[in-house]
C-alpha positions as CSV (number, residue, x, y, z in Angstrom):
1,X,11.8,-31.1,-15.8
2,X,14.8,-32.3,-17.8
3,X,13.5,-31.1,-21.2
4,X,12.2,-27.8,-19.8
5,X,15.0,-26.7,-17.5
6,X,18.1,-28.9,-17.6
7,X,18.5,-29.6,-21.3
8,X,18.2,-26.0,-22.6
9,X,21.0,-25.0,-20.1
10,X,23.2,-27.9,-21.0
11,X,22.7,-27.3,-24.7
12,X,24.1,-23.8,-24.4
13,X,27.6,-25.3,-24.1
14,X,30.0,-27.4,-26.2
15,X,28.7,-31.1,-26.3
16,X,31.9,-32.7,-25.3
17,X,32.6,-30.2,-22.5
18,X,29.0,-30.8,-21.2
19,X,29.5,-34.6,-21.4
20,X,32.4,-34.4,-19.1
21,X,30.7,-31.9,-16.8
22,X,27.7,-34.2,-16.6
23,X,29.8,-37.2,-15.7
24,X,31.5,-35.3,-12.9
25,X,28.2,-34.0,-11.6
26,X,26.6,-37.5,-11.5
27,X,29.8,-38.9,-9.9
28,X,29.8,-36.2,-7.2
29,X,26.1,-36.4,-6.5
30,X,26.2,-40.2,-6.2
31,X,28.9,-39.9,-3.5
32,X,26.3,-38.2,-1.2
33,X,24.8,-40.8,1.1
34,X,21.3,-41.8,-0.1
35,X,21.4,-40.0,-3.5
36,X,22.2,-43.1,-5.6
37,X,19.4,-45.0,-3.8
38,X,16.9,-42.2,-4.4
39,X,17.8,-42.0,-8.1
40,X,17.4,-45.7,-8.5
41,X,14.1,-45.7,-6.6
42,X,12.7,-43.1,-8.9
43,X,13.8,-44.3,-12.3
44,X,14.0,-48.1,-11.9
45,X,10.9,-50.1,-12.8
46,X,11.0,-53.4,-11.1
47,X,8.8,-56.1,-12.5
48,X,9.5,-59.8,-13.3
49,X,7.7,-59.4,-16.6
50,X,10.5,-57.1,-17.8
51,X,13.2,-59.7,-17.4
52,X,14.8,-61.2,-20.5
53,X,17.2,-64.1,-20.8
54,X,19.3,-63.5,-24.0
55,X,22.4,-65.4,-25.1
56,X,22.5,-67.0,-21.6
57,X,22.4,-63.8,-19.6
58,X,19.4,-62.8,-17.5
59,X,18.6,-59.0,-17.9
60,X,16.3,-57.4,-15.4
61,X,14.9,-55.3,-18.3
62,X,15.6,-55.1,-22.0
63,X,17.0,-51.5,-22.1
64,X,20.7,-50.9,-22.2
65,X,23.0,-47.9,-22.5
66,X,24.9,-48.1,-25.8
67,X,28.6,-48.0,-26.2
68,X,30.2,-44.5,-26.5
69,X,28.6,-43.0,-23.5
70,X,30.8,-44.5,-20.8
71,X,33.9,-45.2,-22.9
72,X,36.3,-46.0,-20.0
73,X,33.9,-47.8,-17.6
74,X,34.1,-44.9,-15.1
75,X,30.4,-44.4,-14.4
76,X,28.6,-47.6,-15.1
77,X,27.3,-48.2,-11.6
78,X,25.9,-44.6,-11.3
79,X,24.4,-44.8,-14.8
80,X,22.8,-48.1,-14.1
81,X,20.8,-46.3,-11.3
82,X,18.8,-44.6,-14.0
83,X,16.9,-47.9,-14.7
84,X,19.1,-49.5,-17.3
85,X,19.2,-53.3,-17.5
86,X,22.8,-53.3,-18.8
87,X,25.6,-51.0,-19.7
88,X,27.9,-51.3,-22.7
89,X,31.4,-49.7,-22.2
90,X,33.8,-48.7,-24.9
91,X,34.8,-48.7,-27.6
92,X,38.0,-49.9,-25.9
93,X,41.3,-50.3,-27.7
94,X,44.5,-52.0,-26.5
95,X,46.5,-48.8,-26.1
96,X,45.2,-45.4,-24.9
97,X,44.5,-42.9,-27.7
98,X,43.3,-39.4,-27.9
99,X,40.9,-39.8,-30.7
100,X,40.4,-37.3,-33.5
101,X,41.1,-33.6,-33.1
102,X,38.5,-31.4,-31.4
103,X,35.9,-30.1,-32.2
104,X,34.5,-33.6,-32.9
105,X,30.9,-33.7,-31.5
106,X,28.0,-31.7,-32.9
107,X,24.3,-31.3,-32.1
108,X,21.7,-31.1,-34.8
109,X,18.8,-29.9,-32.7
110,X,16.3,-29.5,-35.5
111,X,16.6,-33.2,-36.2
112,X,17.3,-34.3,-32.6
113,X,20.5,-35.9,-33.7
114,X,24.2,-35.9,-33.1
115,X,27.3,-36.1,-35.4
116,X,30.4,-37.5,-33.8
117,X,33.9,-38.2,-35.1
118,X,35.4,-39.1,-31.7
119,X,37.7,-41.8,-33.1
120,X,37.7,-44.3,-30.3
121,X,39.1,-41.9,-27.7
122,X,39.8,-44.0,-24.6
123,X,42.3,-44.6,-21.9
124,X,43.1,-48.2,-23.1
125,X,42.0,-51.6,-22.0
126,X,44.0,-51.8,-18.8
127,X,42.3,-48.5,-17.5
128,X,38.9,-50.1,-18.2
129,X,39.9,-53.3,-16.4
130,X,40.9,-51.3,-13.3
131,X,37.5,-49.7,-13.2
132,X,35.6,-52.9,-13.8
133,X,37.4,-54.7,-10.9
134,X,35.0,-52.9,-8.5
135,X,31.8,-54.0,-10.3
136,X,29.4,-56.1,-8.2
137,X,26.1,-56.4,-10.0
138,X,25.9,-54.3,-13.2
139,X,25.7,-56.4,-16.4
140,X,28.6,-55.1,-18.6
141,X,29.1,-55.4,-22.4
142,X,32.7,-54.8,-23.6
143,X,32.8,-53.1,-27.0
144,X,36.2,-53.6,-28.4
145,X,38.1,-52.1,-31.4
146,X,41.5,-51.6,-32.9
147,X,43.9,-48.7,-32.4
148,X,44.0,-46.1,-35.2
149,X,47.6,-46.8,-36.1
150,X,47.1,-50.6,-36.3
151,X,46.8,-51.6,-39.9
152,X,43.8,-53.7,-40.8
153,X,46.0,-56.7,-41.6
154,X,47.0,-56.6,-37.9
155,X,43.6,-55.8,-36.5
156,X,42.9,-59.3,-35.2
157,X,45.8,-58.9,-32.7
158,X,44.2,-55.7,-31.2
159,X,40.8,-57.4,-30.8
160,X,42.4,-60.4,-29.2
161,X,44.3,-58.3,-26.7
162,X,41.2,-56.5,-25.6
163,X,39.3,-59.8,-25.4
164,X,41.9,-61.4,-23.2
165,X,42.2,-58.4,-20.9
166,X,38.5,-57.9,-20.4
167,X,37.4,-61.6,-20.4
168,X,37.1,-61.8,-16.6
169,X,35.3,-58.5,-16.2
170,X,32.5,-58.2,-18.8
171,X,29.4,-60.4,-19.4
172,X,29.4,-60.1,-23.2
173,X,31.7,-58.8,-26.0
174,X,30.9,-56.6,-29.0
175,X,33.2,-56.5,-32.0
176,X,33.1,-53.0,-33.4
177,X,34.1,-52.8,-37.1
178,X,31.4,-50.4,-38.1
179,X,32.5,-47.0,-36.7
180,X,33.0,-44.5,-39.5
181,X,35.5,-42.5,-37.5
182,X,38.6,-44.8,-37.6
183,X,40.2,-44.9,-41.1
184,X,39.4,-48.0,-43.1
185,X,37.8,-49.7,-40.1
186,X,34.5,-50.4,-42.0
187,X,36.6,-52.4,-44.6
188,X,36.7,-55.1,-41.9
189,X,33.0,-55.6,-42.4
190,X,33.7,-57.2,-45.8
191,X,33.0,-60.9,-45.7
192,X,36.5,-62.3,-45.9
193,X,38.3,-60.2,-43.3
194,X,35.2,-60.2,-41.0
195,X,34.9,-64.0,-41.1
196,X,38.7,-64.3,-40.3
197,X,38.4,-61.8,-37.3
198,X,35.3,-63.5,-35.9
199,X,36.6,-67.0,-36.4
200,X,39.9,-66.2,-34.5
201,X,38.0,-64.6,-31.6
202,X,35.6,-67.5,-31.4
203,X,38.5,-70.0,-31.4
204,X,40.0,-68.2,-28.5
205,X,36.7,-68.0,-26.8
206,X,36.2,-71.7,-27.0
207,X,39.5,-72.3,-25.1
208,X,38.1,-70.5,-22.1
209,X,36.5,-72.5,-19.1
210,X,33.3,-70.7,-20.0
211,X,32.9,-68.9,-23.3
212,X,31.4,-65.4,-23.3
213,X,28.8,-64.2,-25.8
214,X,30.3,-62.3,-28.7
215,X,28.2,-60.0,-30.8
216,X,28.9,-58.1,-33.9
217,X,28.0,-54.4,-34.2
218,X,27.1,-53.4,-37.8
219,X,26.6,-50.2,-39.7
220,X,23.1,-49.1,-41.0
221,X,24.7,-48.3,-44.4
222,X,25.2,-52.0,-45.5
223,X,23.3,-53.2,-48.6
224,X,20.9,-56.1,-48.4
225,X,23.6,-58.3,-50.0
226,X,26.0,-57.3,-47.3
227,X,23.5,-57.9,-44.6
228,X,23.0,-61.4,-46.0
229,X,26.7,-61.9,-45.7
230,X,26.5,-60.8,-42.1
231,X,23.8,-63.5,-41.5
232,X,26.0,-66.1,-43.1
233,X,29.0,-65.1,-40.9
234,X,27.0,-65.1,-37.7
235,X,25.5,-68.5,-38.4
236,X,28.8,-70.1,-39.7
237,X,30.9,-68.8,-36.7
238,X,28.1,-69.3,-34.1
239,X,28.2,-65.7,-32.9
240,X,25.8,-64.9,-30.1
241,X,24.1,-62.1,-32.0
242,X,24.2,-58.8,-33.8
243,X,23.9,-55.1,-32.6
244,X,22.0,-53.1,-35.2
245,X,23.0,-50.5,-35.8
246,X,26.0,-48.1,-35.3
247,X,25.9,-44.5,-36.7
248,X,25.3,-43.7,-40.3
249,X,27.2,-41.6,-42.8
250,X,24.0,-40.7,-44.6
251,X,23.0,-37.1,-44.5
252,X,19.6,-37.3,-46.2
253,X,16.9,-34.8,-45.3
254,X,19.0,-32.8,-42.7
255,X,18.7,-29.0,-42.3
256,X,20.8,-28.1,-39.3
257,X,23.9,-26.0,-39.8
258,X,26.1,-28.8,-38.6
259,X,24.7,-31.4,-41.1
260,X,27.8,-31.5,-43.3
261,X,30.2,-32.3,-40.5
262,X,32.2,-35.5,-41.1
263,X,31.4,-38.3,-38.7
264,X,28.7,-40.7,-37.7
265,X,25.1,-39.5,-37.4
266,X,23.0,-40.8,-34.6
267,X,19.5,-39.9,-33.3
268,X,16.0,-39.6,-34.8
269,X,17.1,-39.6,-38.5
270,X,18.5,-43.1,-37.9
271,X,15.4,-44.6,-36.4
272,X,13.6,-45.9,-39.5
273,X,16.8,-47.4,-41.1
274,X,17.9,-49.1,-37.9
275,X,14.5,-50.7,-37.6
276,X,14.6,-51.8,-41.2
277,X,18.0,-53.5,-40.6
278,X,16.6,-55.3,-37.5
279,X,13.6,-56.5,-39.4
280,X,15.7,-57.7,-42.4
281,X,18.1,-59.6,-40.2
282,X,15.4,-61.2,-38.2
283,X,13.2,-62.3,-41.1
284,X,16.0,-63.4,-43.4
285,X,17.7,-65.4,-40.6
286,X,14.4,-66.9,-39.5
287,X,15.1,-65.3,-36.1
288,X,18.1,-67.6,-35.7
289,X,20.0,-65.3,-33.4
290,X,19.3,-62.4,-30.9
291,X,19.5,-58.8,-32.1
292,X,20.2,-55.7,-29.9
293,X,18.3,-52.8,-31.5
294,X,19.8,-49.4,-31.3
295,X,19.4,-46.2,-33.4
296,X,17.0,-43.3,-33.0
297,X,15.0,-44.4,-30.0
298,X,13.5,-41.2,-28.6
299,X,10.3,-42.4,-27.1
300,X,8.5,-45.6,-26.0
301,X,6.9,-46.3,-29.3
302,X,10.3,-46.2,-31.1
303,X,11.5,-48.8,-28.6
304,X,8.4,-51.0,-29.1
305,X,8.8,-50.8,-32.9
306,X,12.3,-52.2,-32.6
307,X,11.2,-55.0,-30.3
308,X,8.4,-55.9,-32.7
309,X,10.8,-55.8,-35.6
310,X,12.8,-58.6,-34.0
311,X,15.1,-57.0,-31.4
312,X,15.5,-59.0,-28.2
313,X,17.1,-56.0,-26.3
314,X,17.4,-52.4,-27.1
315,X,20.0,-49.6,-26.4
316,X,19.8,-45.9,-26.0
317,X,22.4,-43.2,-26.7
318,X,21.2,-40.0,-28.4
319,X,17.7,-40.4,-27.2
320,X,19.0,-40.5,-23.6
321,X,20.7,-37.2,-24.2
322,X,17.7,-35.4,-25.8
323,X,15.0,-37.0,-23.7
324,X,16.7,-37.5,-20.4
325,X,16.7,-40.5,-18.0
326,X,12.9,-40.4,-17.8
327,X,13.0,-42.1,-21.2
328,X,14.2,-45.4,-19.7
329,X,11.3,-45.4,-17.2
330,X,8.8,-44.5,-19.9
331,X,9.9,-47.4,-22.1
332,X,9.7,-50.0,-19.4
333,X,6.3,-48.8,-18.3
334,X,5.1,-49.0,-22.0
335,X,6.4,-52.5,-22.3
336,X,4.4,-53.5,-19.2
337,X,1.3,-51.8,-20.5
338,X,1.7,-53.7,-23.8
339,X,2.0,-57.0,-22.0
340,X,-1.3,-56.2,-20.1
341,X,-3.0,-55.4,-23.3
């Protein structure tokens, strides 16, 4: 129904406009008594065999919603009703910011992909905290970044501010230094500045009564040498894990008219590379840390490939937009069939 009737209608309009319209529609529908329960009953697959315990957190299933969809933590409860095991909010920055000028979100329908150059548009960390105070049972990841106007030499302060503000309200943290849409942000992936950033956050984390898992989200465009550096940093600083991967700046084999837009590419063209990165990290680290696999998951087989490559959990974003919420259910059912086999 989604792909036949709903998606063609939604895709007639500007992607960012439709995103906000969809959010408003889900919110309004969920306020009708019984609607949230019906959505959850239809999409959620409940089975003990789907449960995963990763970096000390028990997930009811291994499928999460990636950061970027619910930037300000305004709809995490309603979105969790579609069967997700966890929701990652953000990217959150200390201060509110508008992000990059519009138009900044583009569909590539031939490739089932999206290019975005949103630029960490969000209402700031305090707005997210206010939303998360009402959370009761949704596992939340807090994806944190720096404000655009904060120079890289002061970036640590921005990440610390977000960490402190969100500490009581999220289950795990994600350090985002891999978005291509904030100027010079990816320079923080270099070994020396990244080691410093991670070490400072981990030092602050150790001072807490109970430390929270901190993960690192990396770009798919890193070389093997850079990925080996990532492994070293994760092991040296005792990070909880890695999210592989963010969007890519590659434009190989694209034919849609929007293919040359500036920004990060997500969706099907990213699938193979994201899986390669997962496999490389898992094998070269001897499976020493958990990996959350994300990038180009559009069907259950894509999901299983990432799990077999070494991912402990997976996340959806563009596939959720193109395939609809049925995708979450299909993946969970495929995982169960695979267990039976």
